[in-house]
FINU-815258 format. One record per residue (C-alpha): residue in one letter; x, y, z; residue number from 0. Coordinates in pm, whole numbers, plus 32768, in hexadecimal, padded with zeros to 4 digits. Layout:
a,X,Y,Z,NUM $
...
END
This chain:
m,800A,8024,7FF8,0 $
e,80C8,8140,7F9E,1 $
r,8076,8291,8063,2 $
q,7FAA,8397,7FC1,3 $
g,7F8F,8519,804F,4 $
g,7F75,865E,7FC1,5 $
y,801B,87C5,8004,6 $
g,7FE9,884D,8176,7 $
q,7F9F,8709,81E2,8 $
l,801C,85E7,82B0,9 $
i,8079,848D,8226,10 $
i,80A3,8373,830D,11 $
h,8156,8240,8298,12 $
p,8076,810B,8265,13 $
d,8117,8050,8356,14 $
f,811D,8131,846B,15 $
y,803B,8097,8523,16 $
k,8077,7F36,84B7,17 $
v,81C7,7F63,856B,18 $
l,8141,7FDF,869A,19 $
e,805C,7EC4,86CE,20 $
d,8175,7DDF,866B,21 $
l,822C,7E66,87AC,22 $
k,8101,7E4C,8877,23 $
k,80D8,7CE4,8823,24 $
v,8222,7C7B,888F,25 $
n,8262,7D73,89B6,26 $
v,8399,7E1B,897D,27 $
n,840D,7ECE,8AA6,28 $
i,8444,8057,8A59,29 $
n,8459,816E,8B46,30 $
v,833A,8251,8B4C,31 $
q,83B3,8320,8C80,32 $
e,8473,8446,8C12,33 $
d,840C,855B,8B0E,34 $
i,84AD,8554,89E0,35 $
e,8506,865A,88A7,36 $
p,8540,85FE,874B,37 $
s,8683,863A,86C4,38 $
s,8714,8658,8563,39 $
y,87A5,857C,8474,40 $
e,8917,8562,8456,41 $
d,8A22,84B5,8396,42 $
s,8BA2,84B7,83A3,43 $
e,8C36,8570,82A3,44 $
i,8D41,847C,81EB,45 $
f,8E2A,84D4,80C4,46 $
p,8EC7,83C1,802E,47 $
e,901C,8435,7F6C,48 $
g,8FC1,8551,7E51,49 $
n,9024,8661,7DBA,50 $
v,8FC0,87DC,7E08,51 $
y,8FA9,88D5,7D13,52 $
l,8F7A,8A3B,7D06,53 $
s,8E4C,8A72,7C22,54 $
e,8E5F,8C2D,7C18,55 $
t,8F44,8D29,7C3D,56 $
s,8FBA,8D23,7DC2,57 $
e,8F1B,8E5D,7E2C,58 $
a,8E11,8E61,7F08,59 $
k,8C94,8EB9,7E34,60 $
d,8B95,8FAF,7ED1,61 $
l,8A5A,8F2B,7EE4,62 $
n,88EF,8FFA,7EA4,63 $
p,87CD,8FBD,7F7C,64 $
v,86E5,909D,7EC3,65 $
a,8734,8FCF,7D9E,66 $
g,86D9,8EAC,7E50,67 $
y,859C,8F3E,7E9C,68 $
e,8559,8F9F,7D60,69 $
n,85AB,8E1B,7CD2,70 $
i,84BC,8D63,7DD6,71 $
n,83B6,8E7E,7D4C,72 $
k,83D9,8E3E,7BFA,73 $
n,835C,8CD4,7C52,74 $
s,8419,8C41,7B17,75 $
h,8480,8B50,7C10,76 $
a,83A8,8AE0,7D3B,77 $
l,8469,8AF3,7E68,78 $
c,8472,89C8,7F72,79 $
a,8528,8918,8082,80 $
y,855A,881A,814B,81 $
d,85AD,8776,82AD,82 $
e,8566,865D,836A,83 $
s,8557,85E9,84EE,84 $
l,8559,84A4,857E,85 $
i,853B,8412,86D6,86 $
k,8619,82DB,874F,87 $
i,856C,81E2,880C,88 $
p,863F,80F5,88D6,89 $
a,85DE,7FB1,893F,90 $
l,8679,7E63,89DD,91 $
e,85CA,7DA5,888B,92 $
g,8656,7EBD,877B,93 $
t,8633,8008,874F,94 $
g,84F6,80DB,86B3,95 $
y,850E,81FE,85E7,96 $
f,83F8,830F,8594,97 $
f,8451,83D0,847C,98 $
s,83B1,853F,8407,99 $
h,840C,8599,8290,100 $
a,837A,86FF,825F,101 $
l,8368,87CB,8101,102 $
v,833E,891E,80DE,103 $
i,82C1,89D4,7FC1,104 $
l,8296,8B4B,7F9C,105 $
s,8169,8BBD,7EFA,106 $
k,811B,8D12,7EB3,107 $
d,80A2,8D62,8001,108 $
a,8101,8C32,80CF,109 $
y,81CC,8B2A,8147,110 $
v,8111,89C0,80FE,111 $
p,81B9,8894,81A3,112 $
i,8158,872C,816C,113 $
v,81FB,8631,8265,114 $
d,8239,84E9,827A,115 $
l,8250,8408,83BB,116 $
t,82CB,82BE,83D3,117 $
f,8331,81C6,84DD,118 $
y,840F,8093,84D8,119 $
f,84B7,7FB1,85F1,120 $
f,85D8,7ECE,859B,121 $
t,8664,7DC1,863D,122 $
r,8796,7CB5,862B,123 $
s,866C,7BBC,86AA,124 $
k,85EF,7AC1,85A7,125 $
n,84FD,7A24,868A,126 $
l,8480,7B8C,86E1,127 $
a,844D,7BFE,854A,128 $
d,83E5,7AA1,84D9,129 $
g,8378,7B0C,839C,130 $
k,81FF,7B11,83FC,131 $
n,8207,7C72,8492,132 $
k,8288,7DE3,8426,133 $
i,83AE,7DC6,8508,134 $
i,8510,7DE5,846D,135 $
y,8613,7CC9,846E,136 $
s,8786,7D87,8470,137 $
k,88DC,7D38,84AB,138 $
d,8947,7EBD,8493,139 $
v,8819,7FC1,84F9,140 $
t,890A,80EB,84C6,141 $
v,8901,8099,8342,142 $
d,87B6,7FEA,831D,143 $
s,86E7,812D,83E2,144 $
k,87B5,81EE,82FC,145 $
r,8771,813B,81CD,146 $
v,85E5,816A,8216,147 $
y,8621,82DB,8281,148 $
i,86A6,832A,810D,149 $
k,859D,826A,8080,150 $
d,8484,8301,8129,151 $
k,852C,8475,80BC,152 $
s,853C,8406,7F5F,153 $
f,83C9,8396,7F74,154 $
l,8354,8510,7FEC,155 $
l,8456,85C1,7F19,156 $
e,8420,8506,7DCF,157 $
n,82AD,8514,7DE8,158 $
y,8257,866C,7E78,159 $
t,837A,8751,7E02,160 $
p,82CB,882A,7D0B,161 $
n,837E,87FC,7BB8,162 $
n,8436,891D,7B22,163 $
s,84B3,89A4,7CB6,164 $
i,85B1,89D1,7D76,165 $
l,8600,88D8,7E98,166 $
l,86BF,893D,7FCD,167 $
l,872D,87EB,80AC,168 $
d,87B2,8837,820C,169 $
g,88DE,8729,81F8,170 $
p,8A1F,86E4,812F,171 $
l,8A03,8630,7FB8,172 $
i,8B3F,856D,8019,173 $
g,8AE0,84CE,817F,174 $
g,8B67,8393,8207,175 $
h,8A58,827C,81C9,176 $
l,8977,8343,80D8,177 $
s,8A76,83CA,7FC2,178 $
n,89FA,82CE,7EB8,179 $
d,88C7,82F0,7F32,180 $
s,888C,8477,7F1D,181 $
i,8961,8475,7DF4,182 $
e,8858,83A6,7D69,183 $
l,871D,846E,7DFE,184 $
n,87D8,8594,7D53,185 $
g,87C3,84ED,7BE2,186 $
h,866A,84B9,7C13,187 $
l,85FB,85ED,7C74,188 $
l,86BA,867E,7B4B,189 $
n,8608,85F4,7A76,190 $
k,84BB,8687,7AF6,191 $
n,856E,87D4,7AA4,192 $
i,8592,8823,7C22,193 $
i,86FC,88B2,7C77,194 $
p,8763,8820,7DB6,195 $
v,8842,88C8,7EA3,196 $
f,88E3,8856,8006,197 $
l,8908,890A,8140,198 $
v,8A3D,88E9,823D,199 $
k,8A4B,89AB,8374,200 $
n,8AF8,88E0,8456,201 $
s,8C35,8811,83D9,202 $
g,8DB8,880C,841A,203 $
s,8E38,87AD,82BE,204 $
t,8F6B,881C,8238,205 $
l,8F63,87CF,80DF,206 $
v,8FA5,8953,8073,207 $
v,90CA,89AA,8189,208 $
d,914F,8851,8146,209 $
n,9192,8870,7FE1,210 $
f,91E3,89C0,7F72,211 $
k,932E,89FB,801C,212 $
e,9343,8B87,8047,213 $
l,9214,8B07,813A,214 $
k,929D,89D5,81E6,215 $
d,9312,89C3,8341,216 $
n,9246,8B3E,8383,217 $
y,90F8,8AB2,83D7,218 $
n,904E,89B3,84A9,219 $
s,8F55,896F,83B6,220 $
d,8ECE,8A13,8264,221 $
f,8D9A,8A99,8336,222 $
e,8EB0,8B45,8416,223 $
w,8F2D,8BD2,82AC,224 $
a,8E19,8C43,8230,225 $
l,8DAE,8CF7,837F,226 $
k,8ECD,8DB9,837D,227 $
t,8EFC,8E06,8201,228 $
l,8DA2,8E6A,819D,229 $
k,8CFE,8FAE,81EB,230 $
n,8B77,8FA6,8240,231 $
g,8AD7,8F4C,80EE,232 $
q,8BCB,8EB9,8035,233 $
r,8C39,8D75,7FC0,234 $
t,8D47,8CA7,7F86,235 $
p,8DB6,8C40,7E23,236 $
l,8D05,8B11,7D96,237 $
i,8DE7,89CC,7DD3,238 $
l,8DC7,8864,7D4E,239 $
y,8E08,8723,7DFA,240 $
e,8E27,85C0,7D2C,241 $
d,8E6E,848E,7DE0,242 $
k,8FA6,840B,7D12,243 $
h,8F06,829B,7CE1,244 $
n,8D97,830F,7CAB,245 $
k,8D80,8445,7BD9,246 $
n,8C12,8440,7C2A,247 $
n,8C47,847D,7DBF,248 $
n,8C84,85ED,7D84,249 $
k,8C00,8720,7DE7,250 $
y,8C21,88BD,7D9C,251 $
f,8C0A,898C,7ED9,252 $
t,8C32,8AE9,7F66,253 $
y,8C2B,8B83,80C8,254 $
i,8B24,8CA4,80FD,255 $
k,8B5A,8DB3,821E,256 $
a,8A05,8E6F,8275,257 $
f,8A67,8EC2,83BF,258 $
d,8B75,8ED1,84CE,259 $
f,8BA5,8D7B,854D,260 $
n,8AC0,8CE4,842F,261 $
i,8B4E,8C04,8318,262 $
i,8A78,8B28,824B,263 $
r,8B0F,8A34,812C,264 $
v,8A4D,8A0B,7FE1,265 $
e,8A88,88D0,7F0B,266 $
f,8A06,882E,7E03,267 $
h,8A64,871B,7CFC,268 $
s,8B4A,8735,7BCA,269 $
e,89F4,86D8,7AFE,270 $
t,8919,87FE,7B7C,271 $
w,8A44,88E2,7B12,272 $
k,8A41,8857,79CB,273 $
r,88CC,888B,7998,274 $
y,889F,89BE,7A60,275 $
k,89F5,8A77,7A7C,276 $
n,892A,8BB1,7A08,277 $
d,8829,8BBF,7B31,278 $
i,894D,8B67,7C48,279 $
n,89C8,8CF5,7C98,280 $
a,883C,8D30,7C89,281 $
i,87F6,8C3C,7DAA,282 $
f,8931,8CA6,7E5C,283 $
d,887E,8DED,7E83,284 $
i,8750,8D26,7ECE,285 $
i,87F5,8C8A,7FDA,286 $
f,8877,8DB1,8086,287 $
y,871F,8E7D,8063,288 $
e,867A,8D3C,8126,289 $
l,879B,8D47,821A,290 $
l,875E,8EB9,825A,291 $
s,8623,8E8E,826F,292 $
h,8616,8D88,8384,293 $
g,8717,8E74,8452,294 $
d,8764,8D61,852C,295 $
k,8896,8D23,85D4,296 $
n,885B,8BB7,8569,297 $
p,88EC,8BD9,83DF,298 $
q,879F,8B4B,8327,299 $
p,86F2,8BE9,8217,300 $
k,85B1,8C28,829B,301 $
i,84DA,8B12,81BD,302 $
v,85BF,89FA,8256,303 $
a,8595,8A6A,83B3,304 $
i,8421,8A52,8351,305 $
a,8445,8905,82F4,306 $
e,8501,88A4,8415,307 $
n,83EE,8946,850D,308 $
y,82CC,8863,844C,309 $
a,83BF,8727,846F,310 $
r,83F6,8753,85D6,311 $
e,8286,87BE,861D,312 $
i,8202,8693,8593,313 $
l,82AF,8597,8661,314 $
n,825A,8699,879A,315 $
i,80D9,868E,8738,316 $
i,80C8,8519,8714,317 $
n,8153,8504,886B,318 $
v,8249,83BF,884F,319 $
k,8235,8381,89E0,320 $
n,80CB,8365,89D7,321 $
i,80B8,8294,88A0,322 $
l,81BA,81A8,8936,323 $
r,80E4,8186,8A9A,324 $
e,7FB0,8159,89E8,325 $
i,8065,800F,893A,326 $
g,80B7,7F80,8A6A,327 $
v,8238,7F8E,8A8C,328 $
t,82EE,7F2D,8BAB,329 $
p,83DB,806A,8C4A,330 $
t,8560,801F,8C54,331 $
m,8618,8105,8B9C,332 $
n,8639,8270,8B26,333 $
y,85EB,8337,89FD,334 $
t,871A,838E,8948,335 $
r,8708,8506,8875,336 $
f,8847,84DC,87C7,337 $
g,87DC,8443,8684,338 $
w,88BF,832C,85F5,339 $
g,89CA,8373,86F4,340 $
END
């Protein structure tokens, strides 16, 4: 059974309640004593051996928020954003995950959301996951939970992001376990004339400062380099990273400084650059305008912050603690709010 929904709606996975009922039948031991908070998805950045190239002249580039505002209002590309939230539920018998995936579309006078809600339970016990229920057998819960995460993320974005739109996604294009999946999703979106742009607000990446001799040993990270060399309202030149062994594992990226102590990395795949290179500078201006519009120490475009709020609030509204109490789970362990950590 495929789930269906529409803009301004919550989609609940067809197996959501079935998983809960199956956990009730097997009497899983989960703690429901403490309050919990949704957390953001975090995936480590792993860069195998690769080459880094400067793709523009080396000076900083000025950004134009007025042009960004005007480009949004031209509406030649709808502006959309994606973010997610999760709650990890530890138990003696395995691990559960509530995932909330939020897509927000900017219409003429409103931010219109659509949120996809899912729940999975993973266990190493074949007796518990006997094939007759919705409990998932897994030798590696971290890997398998990330696989269902990217599958649901792809379902939402491929089915509900409007064609001919700009899609801002929180998180890196190239991460740990999900790099190939993210690049595959990127290709599917491009085929619908959707321009995927990935945003990173926290990173210890040293791709730039380790690969340009004039910067090497002078900075702790690329974020420090960008913070100390950019003025407010500027971006770094575009830089291309390519994996030595897999040329498709690549990205163009730049750092944007909107305010003091406010840096964000903007990145996209080389195939996105090939198809939409004439639109990229306009997208940078749009992101800068959205950063100013948000006006927060947390460096996010406003529309991404709104998507994050929808993803978190759905998990708050459903009241996970009450759901687990209602199915009769036995209290033994603490909830965690630290995602896959």
